[in-house]
C-alpha positions in Angstrom: 99.0 66.9 111.8 95.6 67.9 110.3 95.0 70.2 113.3 98.4 71.9 112.7 97.4 72.5 109.1 94.1 74.0 110.2 95.8 76.2 112.7 98.2 77.4 110.0 95.3 78.1 107.7 93.5 80.0 110.4 96.6 82.1 111.1 97.1 82.8 107.4 93.5 83.9 107.0 93.8 86.2 110.0 96.9 87.7 108.5 95.1 88.3 105.2 92.3 90.1 107.0 94.8 92.3 108.8 96.5 93.1 105.5 93.2 94.0 103.8 92.4 96.3 106.7 95.8 98.0 106.5 95.3 98.5 102.8 91.8 100.0 103.2 93.1 102.3 106.0 95.9 103.6 103.8 93.5 104.1 100.9 91.3 106.2 103.1 94.3 108.2 104.3 95.3 108.7 100.7 91.9 109.9 99.7 91.9 112.4 102.6 95.5 113.6 101.7 94.4 114.1 98.1 91.4 116.2 99.3 93.6 118.2 101.7 96.5 118.6 99.2 95.0 121.8 97.7 94.6 123.5 101.1 98.2 122.9 102.2 101.5 123.5 100.5 101.4 121.5 97.3 104.9 120.0 97.9 103.9 118.5 101.3 100.7 117.2 100.0 102.3 115.7 97.0 104.9 113.9 99.1 102.3 112.5 101.4 100.3 111.2 98.5 103.3 109.5 97.0 104.3 107.9 100.3 100.8 106.6 100.8 100.6 105.2 97.2 103.9 103.4 97.8 102.8 102.0 101.1 99.5 100.7 99.5 101.5 99.2 96.6 103.8 97.4 99.0 100.9 96.1 101.2 99.0 94.9 98.1 102.1 92.9 97.0 102.4 91.4 100.4 98.7 90.6 100.5 99.0 88.8 97.2 101.9 86.7 98.5 100.0 85.9 101.7 96.9 84.9 99.7 99.0 82.5 97.6 100.5 81.0 100.7 97.1 80.6 102.3 95.8 78.9 99.1 98.7 76.5 99.2 98.1 75.8 102.9 94.4 75.2 102.3 95.3 72.8 99.4 97.8 71.0 101.6 95.3 70.7 104.4 92.8 69.1 102.1 95.3 66.7 100.8 96.4 65.7 104.4 92.8 65.1 105.3 92.2 63.0 102.3 95.3 60.9 103.1 94.2 60.5 106.7 90.8 59.3 105.6 92.2 56.9 103.2 94.6 55.6 105.8 91.8 55.1 108.3 89.6 53.4 105.7 92.5 51.1 104.7 93.1 50.2 108.3 89.5 49.5 109.0 89.1 47.3 105.9 92.3 45.4 106.7 90.8 44.2 110.0 
């Protein structure tokens, strides 16, 4: 059970890292689009900037939800470990 919680925590942390990288990539694309906006048609550049801003916003919301889930999983894992240690100690002292 503890191993399963640890595995879930590891997966959640990996997903958070991937999410952070996606956000950073989109922010870089947005910065580039803003720089290029003045060299291209302003309408195309404006639309690209808006799309990237919306994508970043969506990913940041997803990231926040994943961080909350990971925090809850970490907290649950610590509680499960404490219960297992208590049960092991109780069993040892009962003998």
